[in-house]
C-alpha positions as CSV (number, residue, x, y, z in Angstrom):
1,M,0.0,0.0,0.0
2,I,1.3,3.4,-1.0
3,I,0.4,6.5,1.2
4,F,0.5,9.8,-0.6
5,G,-1.0,13.3,-0.1
6,T,-0.1,16.9,0.3
7,R,1.0,19.1,3.2
8,S,0.9,22.9,3.5
9,Y,3.6,25.1,5.1
10,L,2.9,28.7,6.1
11,Y,5.7,31.2,6.3
12,T,5.4,34.8,7.5
13,L,7.8,36.8,5.3
14,A,7.3,40.4,6.6
15,M,5.1,42.8,8.5
16,I,4.2,45.8,6.4
17,T,2.1,48.9,7.2
18,L,-0.4,49.3,4.5
19,V,-3.9,51.0,4.0
20,C,-6.4,48.1,4.2
21,G,-8.5,47.8,1.0
22,S,-11.4,46.5,3.1
23,C,-11.6,48.5,6.3
24,G,-9.5,51.5,5.1
25,N,-7.4,51.7,8.1
26,P,-3.6,52.1,8.0
27,A,-2.6,48.9,9.7
28,A,0.1,46.2,9.9
29,H,-0.3,43.5,7.3
30,A,1.3,40.1,7.5
31,L,2.9,39.1,4.3
32,K,2.6,35.2,4.1
33,K,3.7,32.5,1.8
34,R,1.9,29.2,1.7
35,V,3.9,26.3,0.0
36,T,2.0,23.0,-0.6
37,K,4.2,20.0,-1.0
38,F,3.5,16.4,-2.3
39,T,4.1,13.8,0.4
40,L,4.9,10.2,0.1
41,F,4.7,8.1,3.3
42,F,4.3,11.4,5.1
43,V,7.6,12.7,3.8
44,P,7.3,16.0,2.0
45,L,9.2,15.6,-1.4
46,F,8.6,18.6,-3.7
47,P,6.4,21.7,-3.8
48,I,3.4,21.6,-6.1
49,G,2.0,25.1,-5.4
50,V,3.0,28.5,-3.9
51,K,0.6,31.3,-3.0
52,Y,1.2,34.7,-1.5
53,T,-1.2,36.7,0.7
54,T,-1.4,39.7,3.0
55,Q,-3.6,39.7,6.1
56,C,-4.8,43.0,7.8
57,T,-4.2,42.8,11.6
58,F,-7.0,45.1,12.1
59,C,-9.9,43.4,10.5
60,G,-8.4,40.1,9.4
61,T,-9.1,40.4,5.7
62,Q,-6.8,38.3,3.4
63,Q,-5.8,39.3,-0.1
64,K,-4.1,37.2,-2.7
65,L,-1.0,38.6,-4.4
66,P,1.1,37.6,-7.4
67,K,4.6,36.5,-6.7
68,E,6.1,39.7,-8.3
69,Q,4.1,42.0,-6.0
70,A,5.0,39.9,-2.9
71,E,8.6,40.2,-3.7
72,Q,8.3,43.9,-4.1
73,L,6.5,44.3,-0.7
74,Q,9.3,42.1,0.9
75,A,12.0,44.2,-0.5
76,Q,10.1,47.3,0.7
77,A,9.9,45.9,4.2
78,R,13.6,45.1,4.2
79,A,14.3,48.7,3.2
80,Q,12.2,50.1,6.0
81,A,13.9,47.9,8.5
82,Q,17.4,49.1,7.8
83,P,18.4,52.4,9.4
84,Q,19.0,55.2,6.9
85,Q,21.8,57.8,7.4
86,V,21.2,61.4,6.6
87,P,24.0,62.7,4.3
88,G,26.3,65.2,6.0
89,Q,25.8,63.6,9.5
90,Q,28.1,60.6,9.2
91,G,30.9,61.9,11.3
92,A,28.8,63.7,14.0
93,A,27.6,60.5,15.6
94,Q,31.2,59.1,15.7
95,Q,32.9,61.9,17.5
96,P,33.4,61.7,21.3
97,Y,31.4,64.2,23.5
98,G,33.0,67.6,23.6
99,Q,34.8,67.4,20.4
100,A,31.6,68.1,18.4
101,Q,31.4,71.6,19.9
102,G,35.1,72.3,19.1
103,Q,36.3,71.7,22.5
104,H,39.5,69.8,23.4
105,P,38.7,66.6,25.3
106,H,41.1,67.5,28.1
107,Q,39.6,71.0,28.8
108,G,37.4,71.2,31.9
């Protein structure tokens, strides 16, 4: 007897702040990826389907996304997570206290 079937895996890729199309609130949305795999004797072998969705944390509405849009949202979330430096302020944060005002560190 051969036992086969499918199993789904759900991954949360990112949390993004978007305006919900259903409730209209600016809320966090979970970007999720569902991978369905073929199983043989309860061992997952290969993926047979991938779906991307966002879910509003305010009202719970889910929306399906194409792969390209999901990748764009994931890249946007990574860009928001990285701290951005303002040009011209690179050295100010690295100077010890007192030197930023033009004082010598040994002056009282």
